[in-house]
PDBQT receptor file of N, H, CA, C and O in Angstrom, charges set to zero:
ATOM      1  N   MET A   1      48.518  83.582 157.352  1.00  0.00    +0.000 N 
ATOM      2  CA  MET A   1      49.075  82.859 156.218  1.00  0.00    +0.000 C 
ATOM      3  C   MET A   1      48.315  83.261 154.951  1.00  0.00    +0.000 C 
ATOM      4  O   MET A   1      47.085  83.202 154.932  1.00  0.00    +0.000 OA
ATOM      5  N   PRO A   2      49.036  83.673 153.879  1.00  0.00    +0.000 N 
ATOM      6  CA  PRO A   2      48.353  84.107 152.665  1.00  0.00    +0.000 C 
ATOM      7  C   PRO A   2      47.614  82.954 151.988  1.00  0.00    +0.000 C 
ATOM      8  O   PRO A   2      48.026  81.796 152.062  1.00  0.00    +0.000 OA
ATOM      9  N   GLN A   3      46.514  83.305 151.327  1.00  0.00    +0.000 N 
ATOM     10  H   GLN A   3      46.179  84.245 151.266  1.00  0.00    +0.000 HD
ATOM     11  CA  GLN A   3      45.748  82.289 150.608  1.00  0.00    +0.000 C 
ATOM     12  C   GLN A   3      46.504  81.868 149.346  1.00  0.00    +0.000 C 
ATOM     13  O   GLN A   3      47.259  82.651 148.770  1.00  0.00    +0.000 OA
ATOM     14  N   LYS A   4      46.292  80.640 148.935  1.00  0.00    +0.000 N 
ATOM     15  H   LYS A   4      45.679  80.003 149.404  1.00  0.00    +0.000 HD
ATOM     16  CA  LYS A   4      46.902  80.149 147.706  1.00  0.00    +0.000 C 
ATOM     17  C   LYS A   4      46.233  80.836 146.512  1.00  0.00    +0.000 C 
ATOM     18  O   LYS A   4      45.018  81.033 146.497  1.00  0.00    +0.000 OA
ATOM     19  N   ASP A   5      47.028  81.190 145.533  1.00  0.00    +0.000 N 
ATOM     20  H   ASP A   5      48.015  81.030 145.545  1.00  0.00    +0.000 HD
ATOM     21  CA  ASP A   5      46.522  81.827 144.327  1.00  0.00    +0.000 C 
ATOM     22  C   ASP A   5      45.576  80.847 143.608  1.00  0.00    +0.000 C 
ATOM     23  O   ASP A   5      45.969  79.713 143.331  1.00  0.00    +0.000 OA
ATOM     24  N   PRO A   6      44.342  81.266 143.302  1.00  0.00    +0.000 N 
ATOM     25  CA  PRO A   6      43.378  80.353 142.698  1.00  0.00    +0.000 C 
ATOM     26  C   PRO A   6      43.770  79.879 141.293  1.00  0.00    +0.000 C 
ATOM     27  O   PRO A   6      43.250  78.863 140.832  1.00  0.00    +0.000 OA
ATOM     28  N   CYS A   7      44.659  80.576 140.614  1.00  0.00    +0.000 N 
ATOM     29  H   CYS A   7      45.081  81.401 140.989  1.00  0.00    +0.000 HD
ATOM     30  CA  CYS A   7      45.056  80.186 139.261  1.00  0.00    +0.000 C 
ATOM     31  C   CYS A   7      46.501  79.694 139.184  1.00  0.00    +0.000 C 
ATOM     32  O   CYS A   7      47.046  79.529 138.092  1.00  0.00    +0.000 OA
ATOM     33  N   GLN A   8      47.113  79.463 140.328  1.00  0.00    +0.000 N 
ATOM     34  H   GLN A   8      46.671  79.597 141.214  1.00  0.00    +0.000 HD
ATOM     35  CA  GLN A   8      48.496  79.008 140.335  1.00  0.00    +0.000 C 
ATOM     36  C   GLN A   8      48.646  77.654 139.642  1.00  0.00    +0.000 C 
ATOM     37  O   GLN A   8      49.616  77.424 138.920  1.00  0.00    +0.000 OA
ATOM     38  N   LYS A   9      47.695  76.774 139.861  1.00  0.00    +0.000 N 
ATOM     39  H   LYS A   9      46.907  76.961 140.447  1.00  0.00    +0.000 HD
ATOM     40  CA  LYS A   9      47.747  75.447 139.232  1.00  0.00    +0.000 C 
ATOM     41  C   LYS A   9      47.807  75.577 137.712  1.00  0.00    +0.000 C 
ATOM     42  O   LYS A   9      48.599  74.893 137.062  1.00  0.00    +0.000 OA
ATOM     43  N   GLN A  10      46.977  76.446 137.144  1.00  0.00    +0.000 N 
ATOM     44  H   GLN A  10      46.334  77.001 137.672  1.00  0.00    +0.000 HD
ATOM     45  CA  GLN A  10      46.946  76.633 135.703  1.00  0.00    +0.000 C 
ATOM     46  C   GLN A  10      48.234  77.298 135.208  1.00  0.00    +0.000 C 
ATOM     47  O   GLN A  10      48.754  76.939 134.151  1.00  0.00    +0.000 OA
ATOM     48  N   ALA A  11      48.747  78.266 135.973  1.00  0.00    +0.000 N 
ATOM     49  H   ALA A  11      48.325  78.558 136.831  1.00  0.00    +0.000 HD
ATOM     50  CA  ALA A  11      49.993  78.934 135.586  1.00  0.00    +0.000 C 
ATOM     51  C   ALA A  11      51.150  77.940 135.557  1.00  0.00    +0.000 C 
ATOM     52  O   ALA A  11      51.976  77.971 134.645  1.00  0.00    +0.000 OA
ATOM     53  N   CYS A  12      51.208  77.071 136.539  1.00  0.00    +0.000 N 
ATOM     54  H   CYS A  12      50.537  77.046 137.280  1.00  0.00    +0.000 HD
ATOM     55  CA  CYS A  12      52.258  76.048 136.571  1.00  0.00    +0.000 C 
ATOM     56  C   CYS A  12      52.097  75.059 135.418  1.00  0.00    +0.000 C 
ATOM     57  O   CYS A  12      53.083  74.601 134.841  1.00  0.00    +0.000 OA
ATOM     58  N   ALA A  13      50.855  74.738 135.090  1.00  0.00    +0.000 N 
ATOM     59  H   ALA A  13      50.054  75.111 135.559  1.00  0.00    +0.000 HD
ATOM     60  CA  ALA A  13      50.603  73.815 133.979  1.00  0.00    +0.000 C 
ATOM     61  C   ALA A  13      51.078  74.413 132.661  1.00  0.00    +0.000 C 
ATOM     62  O   ALA A  13      51.588  73.692 131.804  1.00  0.00    +0.000 OA
ATOM     63  N   ILE A  14      50.915  75.726 132.489  1.00  0.00    +0.000 N 
ATOM     64  H   ILE A  14      50.500  76.312 133.186  1.00  0.00    +0.000 HD
ATOM     65  CA  ILE A  14      51.405  76.388 131.280  1.00  0.00    +0.000 C 
ATOM     66  C   ILE A  14      52.918  76.270 131.199  1.00  0.00    +0.000 C 
ATOM     67  O   ILE A  14      53.462  75.910 130.154  1.00  0.00    +0.000 OA
ATOM     68  N   GLN A  15      53.600  76.571 132.299  1.00  0.00    +0.000 N 
ATOM     69  H   GLN A  15      53.158  76.863 133.147  1.00  0.00    +0.000 HD
ATOM     70  CA  GLN A  15      55.064  76.495 132.295  1.00  0.00    +0.000 C 
ATOM     71  C   GLN A  15      55.546  75.082 131.982  1.00  0.00    +0.000 C 
ATOM     72  O   GLN A  15      56.472  74.893 131.192  1.00  0.00    +0.000 OA
ATOM     73  N   LYS A  16      54.918  74.108 132.599  1.00  0.00    +0.000 N 
ATOM     74  H   LYS A  16      54.166  74.262 133.240  1.00  0.00    +0.000 HD
ATOM     75  CA  LYS A  16      55.298  72.714 132.382  1.00  0.00    +0.000 C 
ATOM     76  C   LYS A  16      55.071  72.320 130.919  1.00  0.00    +0.000 C 
ATOM     77  O   LYS A  16      55.929  71.686 130.305  1.00  0.00    +0.000 OA
ATOM     78  N   CYS A  17      53.931  72.692 130.369  1.00  0.00    +0.000 N 
ATOM     79  H   CYS A  17      53.234  73.208 130.867  1.00  0.00    +0.000 HD
ATOM     80  CA  CYS A  17      53.612  72.377 128.985  1.00  0.00    +0.000 C 
ATOM     81  C   CYS A  17      54.596  73.046 128.036  1.00  0.00    +0.000 C 
ATOM     82  O   CYS A  17      55.107  72.401 127.120  1.00  0.00    +0.000 OA
ATOM     83  N   LEU A  18      54.868  74.332 128.244  1.00  0.00    +0.000 N 
ATOM     84  H   LEU A  18      54.453  74.855 128.988  1.00  0.00    +0.000 HD
ATOM     85  CA  LEU A  18      55.787  75.044 127.366  1.00  0.00    +0.000 C 
ATOM     86  C   LEU A  18      57.184  74.430 127.406  1.00  0.00    +0.000 C 
ATOM     87  O   LEU A  18      57.826  74.274 126.367  1.00  0.00    +0.000 OA
ATOM     88  N   GLN A  19      57.649  74.087 128.590  1.00  0.00    +0.000 N 
ATOM     89  H   GLN A  19      57.128  74.214 129.434  1.00  0.00    +0.000 HD
ATOM     90  CA  GLN A  19      58.970  73.465 128.703  1.00  0.00    +0.000 C 
ATOM     91  C   GLN A  19      59.000  72.127 127.977  1.00  0.00    +0.000 C 
ATOM     92  O   GLN A  19      59.973  71.814 127.291  1.00  0.00    +0.000 OA
ATOM     93  N   ALA A  20      57.951  71.345 128.123  1.00  0.00    +0.000 N 
ATOM     94  H   ALA A  20      57.160  71.599 128.680  1.00  0.00    +0.000 HD
ATOM     95  CA  ALA A  20      57.890  70.021 127.502  1.00  0.00    +0.000 C 
ATOM     96  C   ALA A  20      57.783  70.099 125.981  1.00  0.00    +0.000 C 
ATOM     97  O   ALA A  20      58.149  69.155 125.281  1.00  0.00    +0.000 OA
ATOM     98  N   ASN A  21      57.280  71.230 125.469  1.00  0.00    +0.000 N 
ATOM     99  H   ASN A  21      56.983  71.997 126.038  1.00  0.00    +0.000 HD
ATOM    100  CA  ASN A  21      57.062  71.379 124.035  1.00  0.00    +0.000 C 
ATOM    101  C   ASN A  21      57.968  72.436 123.404  1.00  0.00    +0.000 C 
ATOM    102  O   ASN A  21      57.616  73.037 122.389  1.00  0.00    +0.000 OA
ATOM    103  N   LYS A  22      59.127  72.656 124.006  1.00  0.00    +0.000 N 
ATOM    104  H   LYS A  22      59.412  72.167 124.830  1.00  0.00    +0.000 HD
ATOM    105  CA  LYS A  22      60.134  73.588 123.475  1.00  0.00    +0.000 C 
ATOM    106  C   LYS A  22      59.559  74.974 123.207  1.00  0.00    +0.000 C 
ATOM    107  O   LYS A  22      59.924  75.627 122.229  1.00  0.00    +0.000 OA
ATOM    108  N   TYR A  23      58.665  75.415 124.072  1.00  0.00    +0.000 N 
ATOM    109  H   TYR A  23      58.368  74.885 124.866  1.00  0.00    +0.000 HD
ATOM    110  CA  TYR A  23      58.077  76.756 124.043  1.00  0.00    +0.000 C 
ATOM    111  C   TYR A  23      57.275  77.062 122.782  1.00  0.00    +0.000 C 
ATOM    112  O   TYR A  23      57.228  78.207 122.333  1.00  0.00    +0.000 OA
ATOM    113  N   VAL A  24      56.651  76.045 122.218  1.00  0.00    +0.000 N 
ATOM    114  H   VAL A  24      56.689  75.115 122.583  1.00  0.00    +0.000 HD
ATOM    115  CA  VAL A  24      55.748  76.227 121.074  1.00  0.00    +0.000 C 
ATOM    116  C   VAL A  24      54.349  76.424 121.666  1.00  0.00    +0.000 C 
ATOM    117  O   VAL A  24      53.701  75.468 122.092  1.00  0.00    +0.000 OA
ATOM    118  N   GLU A  25      53.897  77.687 121.684  1.00  0.00    +0.000 N 
ATOM    119  H   GLU A  25      54.423  78.464 121.338  1.00  0.00    +0.000 HD
ATOM    120  CA  GLU A  25      52.625  78.018 122.341  1.00  0.00    +0.000 C 
ATOM    121  C   GLU A  25      51.444  77.239 121.784  1.00  0.00    +0.000 C 
ATOM    122  O   GLU A  25      50.548  76.862 122.539  1.00  0.00    +0.000 OA
ATOM    123  N   SER A  26      51.425  76.992 120.493  1.00  0.00    +0.000 N 
ATOM    124  H   SER A  26      52.153  77.298 119.880  1.00  0.00    +0.000 HD
ATOM    125  CA  SER A  26      50.290  76.301 119.889  1.00  0.00    +0.000 C 
ATOM    126  C   SER A  26      50.113  74.890 120.452  1.00  0.00    +0.000 C 
ATOM    127  O   SER A  26      49.009  74.346 120.424  1.00  0.00    +0.000 OA
ATOM    128  N   MET A  27      51.177  74.304 120.953  1.00  0.00    +0.000 N 
ATOM    129  H   MET A  27      52.074  74.746 120.976  1.00  0.00    +0.000 HD
ATOM    130  CA  MET A  27      51.098  72.971 121.551  1.00  0.00    +0.000 C 
ATOM    131  C   MET A  27      50.420  73.007 122.924  1.00  0.00    +0.000 C 
ATOM    132  O   MET A  27      50.042  71.966 123.460  1.00  0.00    +0.000 OA
ATOM    133  N   CYS A  28      50.270  74.196 123.483  1.00  0.00    +0.000 N 
ATOM    134  H   CYS A  28      50.577  75.042 123.047  1.00  0.00    +0.000 HD
ATOM    135  CA  CYS A  28      49.707  74.345 124.832  1.00  0.00    +0.000 C 
ATOM    136  C   CYS A  28      48.413  75.147 124.824  1.00  0.00    +0.000 C 
ATOM    137  O   CYS A  28      48.020  75.699 125.851  1.00  0.00    +0.000 OA
ATOM    138  N   ALA A  29      47.757  75.215 123.688  1.00  0.00    +0.000 N 
ATOM    139  H   ALA A  29      48.076  74.767 122.853  1.00  0.00    +0.000 HD
ATOM    140  CA  ALA A  29      46.553  76.039 123.553  1.00  0.00    +0.000 C 
ATOM    141  C   ALA A  29      45.483  75.680 124.578  1.00  0.00    +0.000 C 
ATOM    142  O   ALA A  29      44.849  76.575 125.138  1.00  0.00    +0.000 OA
ATOM    143  N   ASP A  30      45.270  74.396 124.835  1.00  0.00    +0.000 N 
ATOM    144  H   ASP A  30      45.785  73.669 124.380  1.00  0.00    +0.000 HD
ATOM    145  CA  ASP A  30      44.239  73.985 125.794  1.00  0.00    +0.000 C 
ATOM    146  C   ASP A  30      44.581  74.431 127.208  1.00  0.00    +0.000 C 
ATOM    147  O   ASP A  30      43.702  74.854 127.958  1.00  0.00    +0.000 OA
ATOM    148  N   VAL A  31      45.847  74.337 127.571  1.00  0.00    +0.000 N 
ATOM    149  H   VAL A  31      46.561  73.993 126.962  1.00  0.00    +0.000 HD
ATOM    150  CA  VAL A  31      46.281  74.734 128.918  1.00  0.00    +0.000 C 
ATOM    151  C   VAL A  31      46.150  76.246 129.074  1.00  0.00    +0.000 C 
ATOM    152  O   VAL A  31      45.741  76.732 130.129  1.00  0.00    +0.000 OA
ATOM    153  N   ILE A  32      46.491  76.979 128.038  1.00  0.00    +0.000 N 
ATOM    154  H   ILE A  32      46.823  76.584 127.181  1.00  0.00    +0.000 HD
ATOM    155  CA  ILE A  32      46.375  78.438 128.070  1.00  0.00    +0.000 C 
ATOM    156  C   ILE A  32      44.907  78.844 128.157  1.00  0.00    +0.000 C 
ATOM    157  O   ILE A  32      44.572  79.808 128.846  1.00  0.00    +0.000 OA
ATOM    158  N   LYS A  33      44.031  78.117 127.466  1.00  0.00    +0.000 N 
ATOM    159  H   LYS A  33      44.304  77.334 126.907  1.00  0.00    +0.000 HD
ATOM    160  CA  LYS A  33      42.593  78.400 127.521  1.00  0.00    +0.000 C 
ATOM    161  C   LYS A  33      42.062  78.219 128.947  1.00  0.00    +0.000 C 
ATOM    162  O   LYS A  33      41.232  79.001 129.410  1.00  0.00    +0.000 OA
ATOM    163  N   GLU A  34      42.541  77.198 129.628  1.00  0.00    +0.000 N 
ATOM    164  H   GLU A  34      43.216  76.562 129.252  1.00  0.00    +0.000 HD
ATOM    165  CA  GLU A  34      42.130  76.971 131.021  1.00  0.00    +0.000 C 
ATOM    166  C   GLU A  34      42.583  78.123 131.917  1.00  0.00    +0.000 C 
ATOM    167  O   GLU A  34      41.857  78.527 132.826  1.00  0.00    +0.000 OA
ATOM    168  N   MET A  35      43.775  78.649 131.665  1.00  0.00    +0.000 N 
ATOM    169  H   MET A  35      44.365  78.321 130.927  1.00  0.00    +0.000 HD
ATOM    170  CA  MET A  35      44.273  79.788 132.432  1.00  0.00    +0.000 C 
ATOM    171  C   MET A  35      43.395  81.003 132.195  1.00  0.00    +0.000 C 
ATOM    172  O   MET A  35      43.053  81.720 133.135  1.00  0.00    +0.000 OA
ATOM    173  N   ARG A  36      43.031  81.236 130.949  1.00  0.00    +0.000 N 
ATOM    174  H   ARG A  36      43.308  80.654 130.185  1.00  0.00    +0.000 HD
ATOM    175  CA  ARG A  36      42.143  82.373 130.637  1.00  0.00    +0.000 C 
ATOM    176  C   ARG A  36      40.807  82.237 131.364  1.00  0.00    +0.000 C 
ATOM    177  O   ARG A  36      40.285  83.214 131.901  1.00  0.00    +0.000 OA
ATOM    178  N   ARG A  37      40.258  81.026 131.379  1.00  0.00    +0.000 N 
ATOM    179  H   ARG A  37      40.682  80.232 130.943  1.00  0.00    +0.000 HD
ATOM    180  CA  ARG A  37      38.991  80.790 132.087  1.00  0.00    +0.000 C 
ATOM    181  C   ARG A  37      39.134  81.107 133.565  1.00  0.00    +0.000 C 
ATOM    182  O   ARG A  37      38.277  81.767 134.153  1.00  0.00    +0.000 OA
ATOM    183  N   CYS A  38      40.212  80.636 134.157  1.00  0.00    +0.000 N 
ATOM    184  H   CYS A  38      40.908  80.100 133.679  1.00  0.00    +0.000 HD
ATOM    185  CA  CYS A  38      40.442  80.885 135.573  1.00  0.00    +0.000 C 
ATOM    186  C   CYS A  38      40.559  82.386 135.829  1.00  0.00    +0.000 C 
ATOM    187  O   CYS A  38      40.005  82.904 136.799  1.00  0.00    +0.000 OA
ATOM    188  N   CYS A  39      41.281  83.075 134.956  1.00  0.00    +0.000 N 
ATOM    189  H   CYS A  39      41.731  82.654 134.168  1.00  0.00    +0.000 HD
ATOM    190  CA  CYS A  39      41.486  84.514 135.144  1.00  0.00    +0.000 C 
ATOM    191  C   CYS A  39      40.205  85.314 134.935  1.00  0.00    +0.000 C 
ATOM    192  O   CYS A  39      40.026  86.358 135.561  1.00  0.00    +0.000 OA
ATOM    193  N   GLU A  40      39.322  84.847 134.076  1.00  0.00    +0.000 N 
ATOM    194  H   GLU A  40      39.468  83.999 133.568  1.00  0.00    +0.000 HD
ATOM    195  CA  GLU A  40      38.033  85.528 133.905  1.00  0.00    +0.000 C 
ATOM    196  C   GLU A  40      37.269  85.549 135.217  1.00  0.00    +0.000 C 
ATOM    197  O   GLU A  40      36.588  86.524 135.537  1.00  0.00    +0.000 OA
ATOM    198  N   THR A  41      37.386  84.470 135.972  1.00  0.00    +0.000 N 
ATOM    199  H   THR A  41      37.939  83.678 135.712  1.00  0.00    +0.000 HD
ATOM    200  CA  THR A  41      36.670  84.329 137.233  1.00  0.00    +0.000 C 
ATOM    201  C   THR A  41      37.419  84.922 138.415  1.00  0.00    +0.000 C 
ATOM    202  O   THR A  41      36.800  85.446 139.341  1.00  0.00    +0.000 OA
ATOM    203  N   ASN A  42      38.746  84.845 138.394  1.00  0.00    +0.000 N 
ATOM    204  H   ASN A  42      39.249  84.420 137.641  1.00  0.00    +0.000 HD
ATOM    205  CA  ASN A  42      39.545  85.181 139.576  1.00  0.00    +0.000 C 
ATOM    206  C   ASN A  42      40.559  86.293 139.382  1.00  0.00    +0.000 C 
ATOM    207  O   ASN A  42      41.480  86.414 140.189  1.00  0.00    +0.000 OA
ATOM    208  N   ALA A  43      40.430  87.104 138.356  1.00  0.00    +0.000 N 
ATOM    209  H   ALA A  43      39.682  87.006 137.700  1.00  0.00    +0.000 HD
ATOM    210  CA  ALA A  43      41.441  88.115 138.047  1.00  0.00    +0.000 C 
ATOM    211  C   ALA A  43      41.761  89.004 139.250  1.00  0.00    +0.000 C 
ATOM    212  O   ALA A  43      42.925  89.340 139.470  1.00  0.00    +0.000 OA
ATOM    213  N   GLY A  44      40.768  89.383 140.018  1.00  0.00    +0.000 N 
ATOM    214  H   GLY A  44      39.822  89.111 139.840  1.00  0.00    +0.000 HD
ATOM    215  CA  GLY A  44      41.004  90.244 141.169  1.00  0.00    +0.000 C 
ATOM    216  C   GLY A  44      41.670  89.543 142.331  1.00  0.00    +0.000 C 
ATOM    217  O   GLY A  44      42.210  90.204 143.219  1.00  0.00    +0.000 OA
ATOM    218  N   ASN A  45      41.647  88.217 142.349  1.00  0.00    +0.000 N 
ATOM    219  H   ASN A  45      41.209  87.680 141.628  1.00  0.00    +0.000 HD
ATOM    220  CA  ASN A  45      42.200  87.444 143.456  1.00  0.00    +0.000 C 
ATOM    221  C   ASN A  45      43.459  86.673 143.090  1.00  0.00    +0.000 C 
ATOM    222  O   ASN A  45      44.000  85.944 143.922  1.00  0.00    +0.000 OA
ATOM    223  N   SER A  46      43.932  86.821 141.857  1.00  0.00    +0.000 N 
ATOM    224  H   SER A  46      43.492  87.413 141.181  1.00  0.00    +0.000 HD
ATOM    225  CA  SER A  46      45.061  86.022 141.395  1.00  0.00    +0.000 C 
ATOM    226  C   SER A  46      46.180  86.888 140.855  1.00  0.00    +0.000 C 
ATOM    227  O   SER A  46      45.993  87.625 139.887  1.00  0.00    +0.000 OA
ATOM    228  N   ILE A  47      47.336  86.800 141.477  1.00  0.00    +0.000 N 
ATOM    229  H   ILE A  47      47.488  86.201 142.263  1.00  0.00    +0.000 HD
ATOM    230  CA  ILE A  47      48.508  87.518 140.979  1.00  0.00    +0.000 C 
ATOM    231  C   ILE A  47      48.988  86.880 139.681  1.00  0.00    +0.000 C 
ATOM    232  O   ILE A  47      49.597  87.553 138.850  1.00  0.00    +0.000 OA
ATOM    233  N   CYS A  48      48.723  85.604 139.500  1.00  0.00    +0.000 N 
ATOM    234  H   CYS A  48      48.228  85.057 140.176  1.00  0.00    +0.000 HD
ATOM    235  CA  CYS A  48      49.124  84.898 138.280  1.00  0.00    +0.000 C 
ATOM    236  C   CYS A  48      48.416  85.457 137.048  1.00  0.00    +0.000 C 
ATOM    237  O   CYS A  48      48.900  85.293 135.928  1.00  0.00    +0.000 OA
ATOM    238  N   CYS A  49      47.292  86.104 137.246  1.00  0.00    +0.000 N 
ATOM    239  H   CYS A  49      46.899  86.236 138.156  1.00  0.00    +0.000 HD
ATOM    240  CA  CYS A  49      46.506  86.618 136.123  1.00  0.00    +0.000 C 
ATOM    241  C   CYS A  49      46.941  88.007 135.684  1.00  0.00    +0.000 C 
ATOM    242  O   CYS A  49      46.364  88.558 134.747  1.00  0.00    +0.000 OA
ATOM    243  N   SER A  50      47.927  88.580 136.324  1.00  0.00    +0.000 N 
ATOM    244  H   SER A  50      48.396  88.133 137.086  1.00  0.00    +0.000 HD
ATOM    245  CA  SER A  50      48.304  89.953 136.001  1.00  0.00    +0.000 C 
ATOM    246  C   SER A  50      48.653  90.118 134.523  1.00  0.00    +0.000 C 
ATOM    247  O   SER A  50      48.390  91.180 133.959  1.00  0.00    +0.000 OA
ATOM    248  N   GLY A  51      49.223  89.129 133.888  1.00  0.00    +0.000 N 
ATOM    249  H   GLY A  51      49.437  88.266 134.346  1.00  0.00    +0.000 HD
ATOM    250  CA  GLY A  51      49.539  89.205 132.470  1.00  0.00    +0.000 C 
ATOM    251  C   GLY A  51      48.410  88.759 131.575  1.00  0.00    +0.000 C 
ATOM    252  O   GLY A  51      48.492  88.927 130.358  1.00  0.00    +0.000 OA
ATOM    253  N   PHE A  52      47.369  88.203 132.133  1.00  0.00    +0.000 N 
ATOM    254  H   PHE A  52      47.303  88.067 133.122  1.00  0.00    +0.000 HD
ATOM    255  CA  PHE A  52      46.244  87.684 131.357  1.00  0.00    +0.000 C 
ATOM    256  C   PHE A  52      45.021  88.579 131.438  1.00  0.00    +0.000 C 
ATOM    257  O   PHE A  52      44.070  88.363 130.686  1.00  0.00    +0.000 OA
ATOM    258  N   LYS A  53      45.000  89.556 132.298  1.00  0.00    +0.000 N 
ATOM    259  H   LYS A  53      45.772  89.732 132.909  1.00  0.00    +0.000 HD
ATOM    260  CA  LYS A  53      43.806  90.367 132.570  1.00  0.00    +0.000 C 
ATOM    261  C   LYS A  53      43.039  90.768 131.320  1.00  0.00    +0.000 C 
ATOM    262  O   LYS A  53      41.887  90.378 131.131  1.00  0.00    +0.000 OA
ATOM    263  N   ASP A  54      43.692  91.552 130.471  1.00  0.00    +0.000 N 
ATOM    264  H   ASP A  54      44.628  91.868 130.624  1.00  0.00    +0.000 HD
ATOM    265  CA  ASP A  54      42.997  92.086 129.306  1.00  0.00    +0.000 C 
ATOM    266  C   ASP A  54      43.415  91.400 128.023  1.00  0.00    +0.000 C 
ATOM    267  O   ASP A  54      43.044  91.836 126.933  1.00  0.00    +0.000 OA
ATOM    268  N   SER A  55      44.180  90.334 128.141  1.00  0.00    +0.000 N 
ATOM    269  H   SER A  55      44.481  89.980 129.026  1.00  0.00    +0.000 HD
ATOM    270  CA  SER A  55      44.671  89.694 126.931  1.00  0.00    +0.000 C 
ATOM    271  C   SER A  55      43.606  88.787 126.340  1.00  0.00    +0.000 C 
ATOM    272  O   SER A  55      42.851  88.121 127.049  1.00  0.00    +0.000 OA
ATOM    273  N   THR A  56      43.575  88.786 125.039  1.00  0.00    +0.000 N 
ATOM    274  H   THR A  56      44.188  89.326 124.463  1.00  0.00    +0.000 HD
ATOM    275  CA  THR A  56      42.693  87.908 124.293  1.00  0.00    +0.000 C 
ATOM    276  C   THR A  56      43.529  87.276 123.202  1.00  0.00    +0.000 C 
ATOM    277  O   THR A  56      44.632  87.750 122.927  1.00  0.00    +0.000 OA
ATOM    278  N   PRO A  57      43.052  86.247 122.586  1.00  0.00    +0.000 N 
ATOM    279  CA  PRO A  57      43.832  85.680 121.482  1.00  0.00    +0.000 C 
ATOM    280  C   PRO A  57      44.183  86.756 120.457  1.00  0.00    +0.000 C 
ATOM    281  O   PRO A  57      43.416  87.700 120.268  1.00  0.00    +0.000 OA
ATOM    282  N   LYS A  58      45.311  86.628 119.807  1.00  0.00    +0.000 N 
ATOM    283  H   LYS A  58      45.934  85.862 119.961  1.00  0.00    +0.000 HD
ATOM    284  CA  LYS A  58      45.880  87.690 118.977  1.00  0.00    +0.000 C 
ATOM    285  C   LYS A  58      45.084  88.032 117.732  1.00  0.00    +0.000 C 
ATOM    286  O   LYS A  58      45.352  89.061 117.111  1.00  0.00    +0.000 OA
ATOM    287  N   GLU A  59      44.126  87.221 117.342  1.00  0.00    +0.000 N 
ATOM    288  H   GLU A  59      43.909  86.385 117.846  1.00  0.00    +0.000 HD
ATOM    289  CA  GLU A  59      43.351  87.536 116.147  1.00  0.00    +0.000 C 
ATOM    290  C   GLU A  59      42.560  88.832 116.341  1.00  0.00    +0.000 C 
ATOM    291  O   GLU A  59      42.113  89.127 117.450  1.00  0.00    +0.000 OA
ATOM    292  N   ASN A  60      42.389  89.590 115.285  1.00  0.00    +0.000 N 
ATOM    293  H   ASN A  60      42.752  89.350 114.384  1.00  0.00    +0.000 HD
ATOM    294  CA  ASN A  60      41.629  90.835 115.270  1.00  0.00    +0.000 C 
ATOM    295  C   ASN A  60      42.245  91.954 116.078  1.00  0.00    +0.000 C 
ATOM    296  O   ASN A  60      41.542  92.914 116.392  1.00  0.00    +0.000 OA
ATOM    297  N   LYS A  61      43.524  91.890 116.435  1.00  0.00    +0.000 N 
ATOM    298  H   LYS A  61      44.095  91.110 116.180  1.00  0.00    +0.000 HD
ATOM    299  CA  LYS A  61      44.135  92.974 117.204  1.00  0.00    +0.000 C 
ATOM    300  C   LYS A  61      44.770  94.024 116.295  1.00  0.00    +0.000 C 
ATOM    301  O   LYS A  61      45.033  95.137 116.749  1.00  0.00    +0.000 OA
ATOM    302  N   ASN A  62      45.022  93.704 115.034  1.00  0.00    +0.000 N 
ATOM    303  H   ASN A  62      44.808  92.799 114.665  1.00  0.00    +0.000 HD
ATOM    304  CA  ASN A  62      45.707  94.626 114.135  1.00  0.00    +0.000 C 
ATOM    305  C   ASN A  62      44.762  95.223 113.097  1.00  0.00    +0.000 C 
ATOM    306  O   ASN A  62      45.068  95.233 111.905  1.00  0.00    +0.000 OA
ATOM    307  N   ASN A  63      43.643  95.708 113.542  1.00  0.00    +0.000 N 
ATOM    308  H   ASN A  63      43.394  95.700 114.511  1.00  0.00    +0.000 HD
ATOM    309  CA  ASN A  63      42.656  96.292 112.632  1.00  0.00    +0.000 C 
ATOM    310  C   ASN A  63      42.768  97.811 112.567  1.00  0.00    +0.000 C 
ATOM    311  O   ASN A  63      41.762  98.484 112.342  1.00  0.00    +0.000 OA
ATOM    312  N   ALA A  64      43.948  98.364 112.754  1.00  0.00    +0.000 N 
ATOM    313  H   ALA A  64      44.765  97.818 112.937  1.00  0.00    +0.000 HD
ATOM    314  CA  ALA A  64      44.105  99.822 112.770  1.00  0.00    +0.000 C 
ATOM    315  C   ALA A  64      44.374 100.371 111.395  1.00  0.00    +0.000 C 
ATOM    316  O   ALA A  64      44.530 101.581 111.234  1.00  0.00    +0.000 OA
TER     317      ALA A  64
């Protein structure tokens, strides 16, 4: 039996928050921060982190 994804709880919380807040990401900043924390620790063990691996908040990304 496969192990439960260690960050699945946080991924589900993001979806629930976004749905409840009409997909306004800023309303879910705390939940997204928790997902990032989980992915920092469990990126190699969590399929849910595949989109979070190298992502950081969008500030300072357009310095080209």
